[in-house]
N, C-alpha and C positions, 0 to 999 in steps of 0.2 A: 122800682121798687116799691113796691105799699107795705105800713107796717100797723099793727094792731098790739093792745094790749090784750092779754085775756089770762085769764086764772082757770086751770082745773082741778077743781077742789078735791072732786072722789075720781076712785078707779072706773067707775062707771061712764062720767065725763071724760075722762083719758081713754077708753074706746069707746066709744061716739066721737070722739073728735079725730082720733086715728082712721078710722072707717072712712071719716065723712074727707081727712084727706087723701086717702088716695083712689078719691073716684073722680080726680083732676090730676091732667096731666104734666100743670106745670109745676116748677120747683115751690117747697114752703117749707122754713126752716124757724127753730126756735129757736130762742137765746135767752139766758137767760144777767147776762152780762160779762161772763168770766164760760161760759160754753156756750155752740152754737152746735143743733143738731138735726137731723133732717126730721120733719113733723109726719111723716109717715111712716114711720120706724118705732112702734110701741113702744122696745125700748130706750129707745134712745129718749124718746117724753119720760116712760117713767124718769130714768135715770135724773132728770132737771130736778123731781120733786112735785110736789102737789100742793103745797104751801104758799105758796109767794106767786105774785104776776110773771109772766113772761111778756115777749114780744115775741109776734109772730110777723115774717116775713116774708113776703107773696113777691116771687123774680120770674114775672113773667112778659110777653113780648105784646104789641099791640092787636096783634090779632086773635090774644085771645082775654079781651077785656071782659065780653059779654059773659065766661066760663067766672074769670075772677068777682065780678058784680058778683055773679049766683054764690059764690063760696065766703063770700066778705058775708054775704045778707045773713049764711047759716051757721057762721059762726059766732053772731049777734050775741046769741046764748051764753056766749064764754065769754063775751066781751067786759074790760072795767069798765061799770060808769063813772 
């Protein structure tokens, strides 16, 4: 499992992020310490709120490593610096 801290500060960020996650077949979750949701669900992502960083969790197998690398590059715009 790989993790990354991200911030989805606006409604447009959430829309772009969820659209991006749905392009990939592996499991992608978001958690805020208390709740863990499917990052491919726009309702779930909105339920976490947009004011604080959340943890992105990627669960994939070795055969998907190229896809995971591509996804991580794509979500860097949301990464906490």
